[in-house]
C-alpha positions in Angstrom: 0.0 -0.1 0.0 1.0 3.7 -0.4 0.6 6.3 2.1 -1.4 9.3 1.1 -1.1 12.5 3.0 -4.2 14.3 4.1 -4.8 17.5 2.1 -7.2 19.7 0.4 -8.0 19.6 -3.4 -10.7 20.6 -5.9 -13.1 17.6 -6.4 -15.1 17.0 -9.7 -14.8 18.3 -13.3 -16.4 20.8 -15.4 -16.5 18.1 -18.3 -19.3 16.3 -16.8 -22.7 17.3 -15.4 -22.9 14.9 -12.4 -19.4 15.8 -11.4 -20.3 19.6 -10.9 -20.0 22.1 -9.4 -16.0 21.5 -8.7 -15.9 22.3 -5.0 -13.2 22.2 -2.2 -12.7 19.0 -0.2 -10.3 18.1 2.6 -9.2 14.4 3.4 -7.4 12.9 6.3 -4.4 10.6 5.5 -4.9 7.0 4.6 -3.2 3.9 3.0 -4.3 2.8 -0.3 -3.5 -0.3 -2.5 -0.8 0.5 -5.0 -2.8 -1.5 -7.6 -6.4 -2.8 -8.3 -6.8 -6.3 -6.3 -5.8 -8.9 -8.7 -6.9 -12.4 -9.6 -4.4 -14.2 -7.3 -5.1 -11.9 -4.4 -8.8 -12.4 -4.7 -8.3 -16.2 -5.1 -6.4 -16.3 -1.8 -9.3 -14.7 -0.1 -11.8 -17.1 -1.8 -9.5 -20.2 -0.6 -9.1 -18.8 3.0 -13.1 -18.1 3.4 -15.0 -20.4 0.8 -16.5 -17.0 -0.3 -19.2 -17.2 -3.2 -19.3 -14.0 -5.3 -22.7 -12.6 -6.2 -22.2 -13.7 -10.1 -21.6 -17.3 -8.9 -25.0 -17.5 -7.0 -28.3 -18.3 -8.9 -30.8 -15.4 -9.2 -33.5 -15.3 -6.4 -36.7 -16.5 -7.8 -38.6 -14.1 -5.4 -36.7 -11.2 -7.2 -37.3 -12.5 -10.7 -40.7 -14.2 -10.6 -41.2 -13.9 -14.4 -38.2 -16.0 -15.3 -38.0 -19.6 -16.0 -35.9 -21.9 -13.7 -33.4 -22.3 -16.3 -33.0 -18.5 -16.6 -32.0 -18.2 -12.9 -28.7 -19.7 -13.4 -25.6 -17.8 -12.2 -23.7 -15.3 -14.6 -22.7 -11.7 -15.2 -22.6 -9.0 -17.6 -19.9 -9.2 -20.4 -18.9 -6.6 -23.1 -19.7 -8.2 -26.5 -18.6 -5.9 -29.2 -21.3 -5.8 -32.3 -20.2 -6.8 -35.8 -20.3 -3.1 -37.0 -21.3 0.4 -36.3 -24.3 0.9 -34.2 -26.2 3.7 -32.6 -24.8 4.6 -29.3 -28.3 5.1 -27.7 -28.7 1.8 -26.1 -25.8 0.3 -24.3 -27.6 -3.0 -24.4 -26.4 -3.6 -27.9 -22.8 -4.1 -26.6 -23.7 -5.5 -23.2 -25.3 -9.0 -22.5 -25.8 -11.3 -19.6 -23.6 -14.3 -20.0 -24.5 -17.7 -17.9 -21.3 -18.7 -16.2 -19.6 -15.5 -16.2 -17.8 -14.8 -13.0 -14.5 -13.7 -11.6 -13.1 -17.1 -12.4 -14.6 -16.9 -15.9 -14.8 -13.1 -16.7 -15.8 -13.2 -20.3 -18.1 -16.4 -19.9 -17.6 -20.2 -19.0 -15.1 -20.4 -22.0 -12.7 -18.1 -20.4 -10.3 -18.6 -17.4 -7.7 -17.0 -15.5 -4.7 -18.8 -16.6 -1.8 -16.5 -17.0 -3.8 -13.8 -15.5 -2.8 -13.9 -12.1 -1.7 -10.3 -12.1 -4.8 -8.8 -13.9 -7.2 -6.9 -11.9 -10.1 -9.2 -10.7 -13.4 -8.4 -12.4 -17.1 -9.4 -12.3 -17.1 -8.2 -8.8 -20.3 -6.9 -7.0 -20.0 -4.2 -4.5 -20.8 -6.7 -1.7 -18.0 -8.9 -2.9 -15.5 -5.9 -2.8 -16.8 -5.2 0.7 -16.3 -8.8 2.0 -12.6 -9.0 0.5 -11.8 -5.6 2.2 -13.1 -6.8 5.6 -11.2 -10.0 5.2 -7.9 -8.0 4.4 -8.4 -5.7 7.3 -9.4 -2.7 5.0 -12.2 -1.0 3.5 -13.4 0.8 0.3 -12.4 4.2 -0.2 -14.6 7.1 0.0 -15.1 8.8 -3.5 -13.3 11.8 -2.0 -10.4 9.6 -0.9 -10.3 7.8 -4.1 -10.1 10.9 -6.3 -7.7 12.7 -4.0 -5.4 9.7 -4.4 -6.1 9.5 -8.1 -5.0 13.1 -9.0 -1.5 12.4 -7.3 -1.2 16.2 -6.4 -2.1 17.4 -9.8 -5.0 19.7 -8.7 -7.7 20.8 -11.4 -5.9 18.9 -14.3 -7.8 16.8 -16.8 -5.9 13.6 -16.3 -4.0 11.9 -13.3 -0.9 12.8 -15.3 -1.6 16.3 -16.4 -3.6 18.2 -19.1 -2.2 16.4 -22.1 -4.0 13.2 -23.1 -1.0 11.7 -25.0 2.2 13.5 -23.8 4.8 13.0 -26.5 2.2 10.8 -28.3 2.3 8.2 -25.5 -0.8 6.5 -24.2 -0.8 6.9 -20.4 -3.9 4.5 -19.6 -5.6 1.7 -21.1 -8.7 3.1 -22.8 -10.6 2.4 -26.1 -9.1 3.5 -29.4 -10.8 3.0 -32.9 -14.4 3.2 -33.4 -16.7 2.4 -30.5 -18.1 -0.1 -29.6 -17.2 -2.3 -32.7 -13.7 -1.8 -33.4 -10.8 -1.4 -30.9 -7.5 -0.7 -32.6 -5.7 -1.1 -29.3 -3.0 1.4 -30.0 -2.2 1.5 -26.3 -1.4 -2.2 -26.6 -4.4 -3.8 -25.2 -7.8 -4.6 -26.7 -9.1 -5.6 -23.3 -8.1 -5.6 -19.7 -4.6 -5.1 -19.1 -2.3 -6.6 -16.2 -2.0 -4.2 -13.2 0.7 -1.6 -13.6 1.2 -1.8 -17.4 1.0 2.0 -17.5 3.1 4.4 -15.7 2.0 5.4 -11.9 0.7 8.9 -11.1 2.9 11.0 -8.9 1.7 9.3 -5.7 3.1 5.9 -7.3 -0.3 4.5 -7.7 -1.1 2.5 -10.8 -4.3 2.5 -13.0 -6.2 5.3 -11.5 -7.4 5.9 -15.0 -8.7 3.3 -17.4 -8.3 -0.6 -17.3 -11.2 -1.3 -14.9 -13.7 0.6 -13.0 -13.5 0.8 -9.2 -15.9 0.6 -6.6 -16.0 3.2 -3.8 -18.1 3.3 -0.7 -20.6 6.1 -1.6 -24.0 6.0 -2.7 -24.7 7.8 -6.3 -26.6 11.0 -6.5 -26.0 13.4 -9.3 -26.9 16.3 -7.0 -24.4 15.3 -4.3 -21.7 17.7 -5.3 -24.1 20.6 -5.2 -24.8 19.8 -1.5 -21.1 19.5 -0.8 -20.6 22.8 -2.6 -22.8 24.6 0.1 -19.7 24.2 2.5 -16.6 26.3 2.3 -14.6 23.2 2.6 -16.1 19.7 2.6 -14.2 17.8 5.2 -13.8 13.8 4.8 -17.2 13.4 3.1 -18.8 10.1 3.2 -21.3 10.3 0.5 -25.0 10.8 0.6 -27.3 8.7 2.8 -29.2 7.4 0.0 -29.1 7.0 -3.8 -31.0 8.4 -6.6 -30.3 8.1 -10.5 -32.8 9.9 -12.5 -32.1 7.6 -15.5 -33.2 4.7 -13.5 -35.1 6.0 -10.4 -35.9 2.8 -8.8 -32.3 1.4 -8.7 -30.0 2.3 -5.8 -26.4 2.7 -7.1 -23.0 3.2 -5.8 -20.2 5.3 -7.2 -17.5 3.8 -9.3 -14.4 5.8 -10.4 -11.5 5.7 -12.9 -13.1 4.6 -16.1 -12.0 1.5 -18.0 -10.6 -0.1 -21.2 -13.8 1.0 -22.9 -13.7 4.7 -22.2 -13.3 6.8 -25.2 -14.3 10.5 -26.3 -16.7 9.0 -28.7 -18.9 7.7 -25.9 -17.5 7.8 -22.3 -14.9 10.0 -21.3 -15.0 9.1 -17.5 -11.4 8.1 -17.3 -10.5 11.9 -16.9 -9.8 13.1 -13.4 -12.9 14.1 -11.4 -15.3 11.9 -13.3 -17.7 9.6 -11.8 -19.5 6.2 -12.7 -22.4 4.5 -11.3 -23.7 0.9 -11.0 -26.1 -1.5 -9.4 -24.3 -2.8 -6.3 -25.5 -6.3 -7.2 -24.0 -6.5 -10.8 -20.4 -6.9 -11.8 -19.1 -6.6 -15.4 -15.8 -7.7 -17.0 -14.5 -4.0 -16.6 -15.2 -3.6 -13.0 -12.8 -4.2 -10.1 -11.9 -2.4 -6.9 -8.9 -1.5 -4.7 -8.9 -1.0 -0.8 -7.7 1.7 1.7 -7.1 1.7 5.5 -6.3 4.6 8.2 -3.7 2.9 10.2 
């Protein structure tokens, strides 16, 4: 882990509506994992505890009364690029529920983790991340802690490494190049998830705080939360709102995700930029979603 000294910073970005207004925040010092939790680290947790992730459990027929018994089989959500250009209005065109997908089989039952011990563990629901963190004597970071750490001291800049997306023509994070979502040209060297620490660290020595896989944090998601914090001159150690609301899906409570992933692109999702926010159903993992942990002492 890396020690992050406490300090003040400007949280958020003017590039995205739900990350405004940019506001001042102060956080106390904390330790944070240098990389995302890897497959080999998560495997040790599962071996020690026998833990079964959400994606490995059958769907509850009480929650899905309209589904046939065979449709309740365990699985998770996998990015599935279409054969050609499609409208970007409906993300379901490139996402599908795959039976047998889990952290052990991130892209479906025909995939595995052979040779991927150092890759970030994915297909992790929020509760899975919390369970691992508790076992490890840690916790999930707050959104404010995560963003403070991700910036590496580069306050109010567009990226974790500065304002230039590709300094000297170099890709600094694992994102999507080409034509989204059907053709990733992988100019950065990776068409999908990359091993942790494949790109340069930020100025705090942290890897993959931008791109590769999204990371769960502890906060509930509300698009109006930053406006609440901005009423204070300096928001000190914010812990997130007490509940969740997403106007796009009012009935689904969501947690914040940070950092973006290998699917982020200027064509559709720029949320790998510093200060951006993502959101997700806590019960749903994907093959571009993982986490890292923090602790105070």
